[in-house]
KOLZAFI-490745 format. One record per residue: x, y, z of N, C-alpha, C in turn; residue in one letter. Coordinates in steps of 0.2 Angstrom, whole numbers, padded with zeros to 4 digits, always signed. Example, Ala and Ser with C-alpha at 12.3 -4.5 7.8 and 13.67 -1.06 7.14 Angstrom:
residues 2
+0066-0028+0039+0062-0022+0039+0066-0016+0039a/+0064-0011+0035+0068-0005+0036+0064+0000+0039s/
***
This chain:
residues 330
-0049-0033+0049-0048-0038+0054-0044-0043+0051x/-0039-0046+0055-0034-0050+0053-0037-0057+0052x/-0036-0060+0046-0038-0067+0044-0033-0072+0047x/-0036-0076+0052-0032-0081+0055-0033-0088+0052x/-0037-0089+0047-0038-0095+0045-0032-0099+0042x/-0027-0095+0038-0021-0098+0036-0017-0101+0042x/-0016-0097+0047-0012-0098+0053-0015-0105+0056x/-0022-0105+0057-0025-0111+0060-0024-0117+0056x/-0024-0116+0049-0023-0122+0045-0016-0125+0045x/-0011-0120+0046-0004-0122+0047-0003-0126+0053x/-0006-0123+0059-0005-0126+0065-0008-0133+0065x/-0014-0134+0062-0017-0141+0062-0013-0146+0058x/-0011-0143+0052-0006-0148+0048+0000-0150+0052x/+0003-0145+0055+0009-0147+0059+0007-0152+0065x/+0002-0151+0068+0000-0155+0073-0002-0162+0071x/-0005-0163+0065-0006-0169+0062+0000-0173+0060x/+0005-0169+0057+0012-0172+0055+0015-0175+0062x/+0015-0171+0067+0018-0173+0073+0015-0179+0076x/+0008-0180+0075+0005-0185+0078+0007-0192+0074x/+0007-0191+0067+0009-0197+0063+0016-0199+0065x/+0020-0194+0066+0027-0196+0067+0028-0200+0074x/+0024-0197+0079+0025-0201+0085+0022-0208+0086x/+0017-0209+0081+0013-0215+0081+0017-0220+0076x/+0022-0218+0073+0026-0222+0068+0028-0228+0071x/+0032-0228+0077+0034-0234+0080+0028-0239+0082x/+0022-0236+0083+0017-0241+0085+0015-0244+0079x/+0014-0241+0073+0012-0244+0067+0017-0249+0064x/+0024-0247+0066+0029-0252+0064+0028-0258+0068x/+0027-0258+0074+0026-0264+0078+0020-0268+0075x/+0015-0264+0073+0009-0268+0071+0010-0271+0064x/+0014-0267+0060+0014-0270+0053+0021-0274+0052x/+0025-0274+0056+0031-0278+0055+0030-0285+0055x/+0031-0289+0049+0029-0296+0049+0033-0300+0053x/+0039-0298+0055+0044-0302+0059+0041-0303+0066x/+0038-0297+0068+0035-0297+0075+0028-0300+0075x/+0024-0300+0069+0018-0303+0069+0019-0311+0069x/+0025-0313+0067+0025-0321+0067+0027-0324+0074x/+0028-0320+0079+0030-0322+0085+0025-0327+0088x/+0027-0333+0090+0022-0338+0093+0023-0338+0100x/+0019-0335+0104+0020-0334+0111+0017-0340+0115x/+0013-0345+0111+0010-0350+0114+0016-0356+0116x/+0021-0356+0112+0026-0361+0113+0032-0357+0117x/+0034-0358+0123+0039-0355+0126+0046-0357+0124x/+0047-0362+0120+0053-0365+0118+0054-0362+0111x/+0049-0359+0108+0050-0356+0101+0054-0350+0101x/+0060-0350+0099+0064-0344+0099+0063-0340+0092x/+0063-0333+0093+0063-0329+0087+0069-0325+0086x/+0070-0322+0080+0076-0318+0079+0074-0312+0075x/+0074-0306+0079+0072-0300+0076+0077-0296+0074x/+0077-0293+0068+0082-0290+0064+0081-0282+0065x/+0086-0279+0066+0086-0271+0066+0092-0268+0063x/+0091-0264+0058+0097-0261+0055+0101-0265+0050x/+0106-0263+0048+0111-0267+0043+0118-0266+0046x/+0121-0272+0046+0128-0272+0048+0133-0269+0043x/+0132-0271+0037+0136-0268+0031+0132-0269+0025x/+0133-0264+0020+0129-0264+0014+0131-0269+0009x/+0126-0271+0005+0127-0276+0000+0133-0274-0005x/+0132-0268-0007+0137-0265-0012+0137-0257-0011x/+0143-0254-0011+0144-0247-0011+0148-0245-0017x/+0144-0242-0021+0148-0240-0028+0152-0234-0027x/+0158-0234-0030+0162-0228-0030+0162-0225-0037x/+0162-0230-0042+0162-0228-0049+0161-0233-0054x/+0159-0231-0060+0158-0236-0065+0160-0233-0072x/+0164-0237-0076+0167-0234-0082+0167-0239-0087x/+0167-0237-0093+0168-0241-0099+0175-0243-0100x/+0176-0249-0101+0183-0251-0103+0185-0252-0110x/+0180-0252-0114+0180-0253-0121+0173-0253-0124x/+0173-0255-0131+0166-0255-0134+0161-0260-0131x/+0164-0265-0128+0159-0270-0125+0160-0272-0118x/+0164-0268-0115+0166-0270-0108+0165-0264-0103x/+0163-0265-0097+0162-0260-0092+0165-0263-0085x/+0167-0258-0081+0169-0260-0074+0165-0256-0069x/+0163-0259-0064+0159-0256-0058+0164-0257-0052x/+0166-0252-0049+0171-0252-0043+0167-0250-0037x/+0168-0254-0032+0165-0252-0026+0167-0257-0020x/+0163-0256-0014+0164-0260-0008+0158-0265-0007x/+0160-0270-0004+0154-0275-0002+0156-0278+0005x/+0151-0281+0008+0152-0284+0015+0157-0290+0014x/+0163-0289+0018+0168-0294+0017+0165-0301+0020x/+0162-0301+0026+0159-0308+0028+0154-0311+0023x/+0151-0307+0019+0146-0310+0014+0150-0313+0009x/+0156-0310+0007+0160-0313+0001+0164-0319+0003x/+0166-0319+0010+0170-0324+0012+0166-0330+0014x/+0160-0329+0017+0156-0335+0019+0150-0336+0015x/+0148-0331+0011+0142-0332+0007+0144-0333-0001x/+0139-0333-0005+0140-0333-0012+0136-0328-0016x/+0137-0321-0014+0134-0316-0018+0136-0316-0025x/+0132-0314-0030+0134-0314-0037+0131-0308-0040x/+0133-0307-0047+0130-0301-0050+0128-0302-0057x/+0124-0298-0060+0122-0299-0067+0121-0292-0070x/+0123-0291-0076+0123-0285-0079+0117-0284-0085x/+0115-0278-0086+0110-0277-0091+0111-0270-0094x/+0110-0270-0100+0110-0263-0103+0103-0262-0106x/+0100-0256-0104+0094-0254-0106+0094-0247-0110x/+0093-0248-0117+0094-0242-0121+0089-0237-0120x/+0090-0231-0122+0085-0226-0122+0080-0227-0127x/+0081-0230-0133+0077-0231-0138+0078-0238-0140x/+0074-0243-0141+0075-0249-0143+0075-0249-0151x/+0081-0251-0154+0081-0252-0161+0085-0258-0163x/+0085-0260-0169+0089-0266-0171+0096-0266-0169x/+0099-0260-0169+0106-0260-0167+0107-0259-0160x/+0102-0257-0156+0103-0256-0149+0097-0259-0145x/+0098-0265-0142+0093-0268-0139+0094-0269-0131x/+0089-0271-0128+0090-0273-0121+0094-0279-0120x/+0100-0278-0118+0105-0284-0118+0107-0286-0110x/+0108-0292-0109+0111-0295-0103+0117-0298-0104x/+0121-0298-0098+0128-0301-0099+0130-0304-0092x/+0133-0309-0092+0136-0312-0086+0141-0308-0083x/+0141-0307-0077+0146-0303-0074+0151-0307-0070x/+0157-0305-0069+0162-0309-0064+0165-0304-0060x/+0166-0306-0054+0169-0301-0049+0176-0302-0048x/+0180-0297-0046+0187-0297-0044+0187-0294-0037x/+0191-0298-0033+0192-0295-0026+0199-0293-0025x/+0201-0287-0026+0208-0286-0027+0212-0283-0021x/+0209-0284-0015+0213-0281-0009+0217-0287-0006x/+0218-0292-0009+0223-0297-0006+0221-0300+0001x/+0214-0299+0002+0212-0302+0009+0213-0297+0015x/+0215-0291+0013+0216-0286+0018+0210-0282+0020x/+0204-0284+0017+0198-0280+0019+0196-0281+0026x/+0192-0276+0029+0190-0277+0036+0182-0278+0036x/+0178-0273+0038+0171-0274+0037+0169-0275+0030x/+0172-0271+0026+0171-0270+0019+0177-0273+0015x/+0176-0276+0009+0181-0278+0005+0180-0275-0002x/+0185-0274-0006+0184-0271-0013+0182-0276-0018x/+0177-0274-0022+0174-0278-0027+0174-0274-0034x/+0177-0277-0039+0177-0274-0046+0173-0279-0050x/+0167-0277-0052+0163-0281-0056+0164-0279-0063x/+0165-0284-0067+0166-0284-0074+0160-0286-0078x/+0158-0282-0083+0152-0283-0087+0154-0283-0094x/+0154-0289-0097+0156-0289-0104+0151-0292-0108x/+0148-0288-0113+0143-0290-0118+0146-0293-0124x/+0141-0296-0128+0143-0299-0134+0145-0294-0139x/+0141-0289-0139+0142-0283-0144+0141-0277-0140x/+0143-0271-0144+0143-0265-0141+0135-0263-0139x/+0133-0262-0133+0126-0261-0131+0124-0254-0134x/+0128-0250-0135+0126-0243-0137+0129-0241-0144x/+0128-0246-0148+0131-0246-0155+0128-0240-0159x/+0122-0238-0158+0119-0233-0162+0120-0226-0159x/+0123-0226-0153+0125-0220-0149+0119-0216-0147x/+0114-0219-0146+0108-0215-0143+0107-0215-0136x/+0112-0218-0132+0112-0218-0125+0109-0224-0122x/+0110-0224-0115+0106-0230-0111+0109-0230-0105x/+0107-0235-0101+0109-0236-0094+0112-0243-0093x/+0118-0244-0089+0120-0250-0087+0117-0252-0080x/+0114-0257-0080+0110-0259-0073+0114-0265-0070x/+0116-0265-0064+0119-0270-0061+0115-0273-0055x/+0114-0280-0056+0110-0283-0051+0114-0287-0046x/+0114-0285-0040+0118-0288-0035+0114-0292-0030x/+0116-0298-0030+0112-0304-0027+0115-0305-0020x/+0111-0306-0015+0113-0307-0008+0116-0315-0007x/+0113-0319-0011+0115-0326-0010+0114-0330-0017x/+0115-0336-0017+0114-0340-0023+0107-0340-0026x/+0102-0338-0021+0095-0338-0023+0094-0331-0027x/+0091-0332-0033+0090-0326-0037+0084-0322-0035x/+0081-0324-0029+0075-0320-0027+0076-0314-0024x/+0082-0313-0020+0083-0307-0016+0089-0303-0020x/+0088-0297-0022+0094-0293-0025+0092-0286-0025x/+0097-0282-0027+0097-0275-0027+0098-0273-0034x/+0094-0269-0037+0095-0266-0044+0098-0259-0044x/+0104-0259-0047+0108-0253-0046+0109-0250-0053x/+0107-0243-0054+0109-0240-0060+0116-0238-0060x/+0121-0242-0063+0128-0241-0061+0131-0235-0066x/+0128-0234-0072+0131-0230-0077+0126-0227-0082x/+0126-0221-0084+0122-0219-0089+0126-0215-0094x/+0124-0217-0101+0127-0214-0106+0122-0209-0110x/+0124-0203-0111+0119-0198-0114+0120-0200-0122x/+0115-0198-0125+0115-0199-0133+0121-0195-0136x/+0124-0198-0140+0130-0195-0143+0136-0195-0139x/+0137-0198-0133+0143-0197-0129+0148-0203-0130x/+0145-0208-0133+0150-0214-0135+0155-0212-0140x/+0162-0212-0138+0167-0211-0143+0172-0216-0143x/+0172-0220-0148+0176-0226-0149+0183-0225-0149x/+0185-0219-0152+0192-0217-0153+0196-0216-0146x/+0193-0215-0141+0196-0214-0134+0199-0220-0131x/+0197-0226-0134+0200-0233-0132+0206-0235-0135x/+0209-0231-0139+0215-0233-0143+0219-0227-0143x/+0226-0228-0144+0231-0222-0144+0229-0218-0150x/+0231-0212-0150+0235-0208-0145+0231-0206-0139x/+0234-0207-0133+0230-0205-0127+0232-0198-0125x/+0228-0195-0121+0230-0188-0119+0236-0187-0116x/+0239-0192-0112+0245-0191-0108+0250-0197-0109x/+0256-0196-0108+0261-0201-0109+0261-0205-0102x/+0261-0201-0096+0261-0204-0090+0256-0201-0085x/+0253-0206-0081+0248-0204-0077+0250-0206-0070x/+0249-0202-0065+0251-0204-0058+0244-0205-0054x/+0243-0211-0051+0237-0212-0047+0239-0213-0040x/+0238-0208-0036+0240-0208-0029+0234-0212-0025x/+0237-0215-0019+0232-0218-0015+0230-0213-0010x/+0226-0215-0005+0222-0211+0000+0227-0207+0004x/+0226-0200+0004+0231-0195+0007+0227-0194+0014x/+0231-0196+0020+0228-0195+0026+0233-0193+0031x/+0231-0191+0037+0236-0189+0042+0239-0182+0042x/+0244-0181+0044+0247-0174+0045+0253-0173+0039x/+0251-0172+0033+0255-0171+0028+0259-0165+0028x/+0265-0165+0027+0270-0159+0027+0269-0155+0020x/+0267-0149+0020+0266-0145+0014+0272-0143+0011x/+0277-0142+0014+0284-0141+0011+0287-0147+0008x/+0286-0153+0011+0288-0159+0007+0283-0161+0001x/+0277-0159+0002+0272-0160-0004+0274-0156-0010x/+0277-0150-0008+0279-0145-0013+0285-0148-0017x/+0290-0150-0013+0296-0153-0016+0294-0159-0020x/+0290-0164-0017+0288-0170-0021+0285-0168-0028x/+0280-0164-0028+0276-0162-0034+0281-0159-0039x/+0285-0154-0037+0290-0151-0041+0294-0156-0045x/+0297-0160-0041+0302-0165-0043+0298-0170-0048x/+0293-0173-0047+0290-0178-0051+0286-0174-0057x/+0284-0168-0057+0282-0165-0063+0288-0164-0068x/+0294-0163-0065+0300-0162-0069+0302-0169-0072x/+0301-0174-0067+0303-0181-0069+0299-0184-0075x/+0292-0183-0074+0288-0186-0079+0287-0182-0085x/+0289-0175-0085+0288-0171-0091+0282-0168-0092x/+0281-0164-0097+0275-0160-0099+0269-0165-0100x/+0270-0171-0103+0264-0175-0105+0263-0180-0099x/+0261-0177-0094+0259-0181-0088+0254-0178-0084x/+0251-0182-0080+0245-0179-0075+0245-0183-0069x/+0243-0179-0063+0243-0182-0057+0236-0182-0054x/+0234-0188-0051+0228-0188-0048+0229-0190-0040x/+0227-0185-0036+0227-0186-0029+0220-0187-0026x/+0220-0191-0020+0214-0193-0017+0214-0190-0009x/+0210-0186-0008+0210-0183-0001+0206-0187+0004x/+0209-0190+0008+0205-0194+0013+0206-0191+0020x/+0207-0184+0020+0208-0181+0026+0215-0178+0027x/+0219-0179+0023+0226-0177+0024+0228-0171+0021x/+0223-0168+0016+0225-0162+0013+0223-0156+0017x/+0227-0153+0021+0225-0148+0025+0225-0141+0020x/+0223-0136+0023+0223-0130+0019+0230-0128+0017x/+0235-0129+0020+0242-0128+0018+0244-0133+0012x/+0242-0139+0013+0244-0143+0007+0240-0142+0001x/+0233-0140+0002+0229-0138-0004+0232-0132-0007x/+0235-0127-0003+0238-0121-0006+0244-0123-0011x/+0247-0128-0009+0253-0130-0013+0251-0133-0019x/+0245-0137-0019+0243-0141-0025+0239-0136-0029x/+0236-0131-0027+0231-0127-0031+0234-0124-0037x/+0240-0121-0037+0243-0119-0044+0243-0125-0049x/+0245-0131-0047+0245-0136-0051+0238-0138-0054x/+0233-0138-0049+0226-0139-0051+0224-0134-0057x/+0226-0128-0056+0224-0122-0060+0227-0123-0067x/+0233-0126-0067+0236-0127-0074+0234-0133-0077x/+0230-0137-0074+0228-0144-0077+0232-0149-0076x/+0238-0149-0072+0243-0154-0071+0240-0159-0065x/+0236-0157-0061+0234-0161-0055+0226-0161-0055x/+0223-0167-0053+0216-0168-0051+0216-0170-0044x/+0213-0166-0040+0212-0168-0033+0205-0170-0031x/+0204-0176-0029+0197-0178-0028+0196-0179-0020x/+0190-0177-0018+0188-0177-0011+0185-0184-0010x/+0188-0188-0006+0186-0195-0004+0185-0196+0003x/+0184-0190+0007+0183-0190+0014+0177-0195+0016x/+0172-0195+0012+0166-0199+0014+0168-0207+0015x/+0174-0209+0012+0175-0216+0013+0176-0218+0020x/+0177-0213+0024+0178-0215+0032+0172-0218+0035x/+0166-0218+0031+0160-0221+0033+0160-0229+0032x/+0165-0231+0029+0165-0238+0027+0172-0241+0029x/+0172-0245+0034+0178-0248+0037+0181-0253+0032x/+0186-0250+0028+0190-0254+0024+0198-0253+0026x/+0202-0257+0022+0209-0257+0024+0212-0250+0022x/+0216-0247+0027+0220-0242+0026+0217-0236+0022x/+0211-0233+0025+0208-0228+0021+0205-0230+0014x/+0204-0236+0014+0201-0239+0008+0206-0238+0002x/+0212-0239+0003+0217-0237-0003+0216-0242-0009x/+0214-0249-0007+0213-0253-0013+0207-0251-0017x/+0202-0248-0014+0197-0246-0018+0199-0240-0022x/+0203-0235-0019+0205-0229-0022+0209-0231-0029x/+0214-0235-0028+0218-0236-0033+0215-0240-0039x/+0210-0244-0037+0207-0248-0042+0202-0243-0046x/+0199-0239-0042+0194-0234-0046+0199-0230-0050x/+0204-0228-0048+0209-0223-0053+0211-0227-0059x/+0213-0233-0058+0215-0238-0063+0209-0238-0069x/+0203-0239-0067+0198-0240-0072+0195-0233-0074x/+0195-0228-0070+0193-0221-0072+0198-0218-0077x/+0204-0220-0077+0209-0217-0081+0213-0222-0086x/+0209-0227-0087+0212-0233-0090+0215-0231-0097x/+0211-0227-0100+0213-0225-0107+0215-0217-0107x/+0218-0215-0102+0221-0208-0102+0228-0208-0103x/+0232-0213-0102+0239-0212-0103+0242-0219-0105x/+0248-0219-0108+0252-0225-0110+0254-0229-0104x/+0256-0225-0099+0259-0228-0093+0256-0225-0087x/+0253-0229-0082+0251-0227-0076+0255-0229-0070x/+0257-0225-0066+0261-0226-0060+0258-0226-0053x/+0259-0230-0049+0257-0230-0042+0262-0231-0037x/+0263-0225-0033+0268-0225-0028+0265-0219-0023x/+0268-0219-0017+0266-0215-0012+0270-0208-0012x/+0267-0203-0008+0270-0196-0008+0276-0196-0004x/+0278-0202-0001+0284-0202+0003+0290-0206-0001x/+0288-0207-0007+0293-0211-0011+0294-0207-0018x/+0301-0208-0020+0303-0204-0026+0305-0209-0031x/+0303-0207-0037+0306-0212-0043+0312-0208-0045x/+0317-0212-0047+0324-0209-0050+0327-0215-0054x/+0331-0213-0058+0335-0217-0063+0342-0217-0060x/+0344-0223-0058+0351-0223-0055+0357-0222-0060x/+0355-0223-0067+0360-0222-0072+0359-0216-0075x/+0363-0211-0075+0362-0204-0078+0361-0204-0085x/+0364-0209-0088+0364-0210-0096+0358-0213-0099x/+0353-0215-0094+0347-0218-0097+0341-0213-0096x/+0336-0214-0100+0330-0210-0099+0324-0214-0097x/+0319-0211-0095+0313-0214-0093+0310-0218-0099x/+0310-0214-0105+0307-0217-0111+0311-0224-0113x/+0318-0224-0112+0322-0230-0114+0320-0235-0109x/+0319-0234-0103+0318-0239-0098+0311-0242-0100x/+0306-0238-0101+0300-0241-0102+0299-0244-0109x/+0303-0243-0113+0303-0246-0120+0305-0253-0119x/+0309-0255-0114+0311-0262-0113+0305-0266-0110x/+0300-0262-0107+0294-0266-0104+0288-0265-0109x/+0289-0263-0115+0283-0262-0119+0279-0268-0120x/+0282-0274-0119+0278-0280-0120+0275-0282-0114x/+0276-0279-0108+0273-0281-0102+0267-0276-0100x/+0262-0280-0097+0256-0276-0094+0258-0272-0088x/+0262-0275-0084+0264-0271-0078+0271-0273-0076x/+0274-0269-0072+0281-0271-0069+0281-0267-0062x/+0286-0270-0058+0287-0267-0051+0293-0264-0051x/+0294-0259-0046+0300-0255-0045+0303-0257-0039x/+0310-0258-0039+0314-0260-0033+0314-0254-0028x/+0312-0255-0022+0312-0250-0017+0318-0250-0012x/+0321-0244-0012+0327-0243-0007+0326-0237-0003x/+0328-0238+0004+0327-0233+0008+0332-0228+0007x/+0330-0221+0008+0334-0216+0007+0339-0216+0012x/+0346-0214+0011+0351-0213+0016+0350-0207+0020x/+0350-0207+0026+0349-0201+0030+0355-0196+0029x/+0361-0198+0027+0366-0193+0026+0365-0189+0020x/+0360-0191+0016+0359-0186+0010+0355-0180+0012x/+0353-0180+0018+0349-0174+0021+0354-0169+0024x/+0360-0171+0025+0365-0166+0028+0366-0160+0024x/+0366-0154+0027+0367-0148+0023+0374-0146+0024x/+0379-0150+0020+0386-0149+0020+0388-0149+0013x/+0388-0143+0010+0390-0143+0003+0397-0145+0001x/+0401-0145+0006+0408-0147+0005+0409-0155+0004x/+0404-0159+0006+0405-0166+0006+0401-0168+0000x/+0404-0174-0003+0401-0177-0009+0397-0184-0006x/+0391-0184-0006+0387-0190-0004+0384-0194-0010x/+0386-0193-0016+0384-0197-0021+0386-0204-0021x/+0382-0208-0024+0384-0215-0024+0387-0217-0031x/
***
């Protein structure tokens, strides 16, 4: 005889789950304190009921060590909150094991808003955490905790585990030369209908221009089609290119596919990866107008500068004519 008890028990459990699910709005109505506080005896007493969230307090993209005592947490935050409110941050390091050389430390954080006011619903926020000493001096690991406050009041906040260091992972030598690369390219968000043939040309030229000690980081915001991916894949396989999928950024309404977020994340992520980091788009080409100069000699003149800008000139349309009998050089 077939034992039906397991089947009956399963059906009962399923029915109970469905009953609780359908009753949830009823319990929410009963237990919601904002609805309990309604004073129906006074017709002029107005109440304001909240539902959902217009924008997140903080959306983390990455967190990185900037040196022995400093960290950077890169993300997005509600622009109206930062424009009209006074949100603030606090940092804490919680070691895996408390010792004399590695203790629970706190640090004052300061925020940087690097998008020049171009943010939309979200603005870019880089939070710097600088401790008085190396919080992981004994190299036994720990966690960087970021406290994000909604307003000047310290009562309401979110506790975020921004970064974790495994035991033995801290390596102080990575923060000083020699770095893995001489040149690093940080590309902004790739979107739209990119041409695979033009991407092939761009990549081949700049791989030659920057030379063997270089690396390229691209960010796919929906523009890397299967054809473009096929162009980049050989470079990925050789270790020349890193292609990051950032398509989920579309959930957060920021300026131009969140390009300020992307370039700041790349800056801090690869801060100690190369001597020079370049930022320009895939419809732009770097070239040296003087054939007798080299990239090394040009950059040597800027060795005492932390950054420099490059003059931008529109390409001449006549350079695209396929007439080998003509000389279009300038």
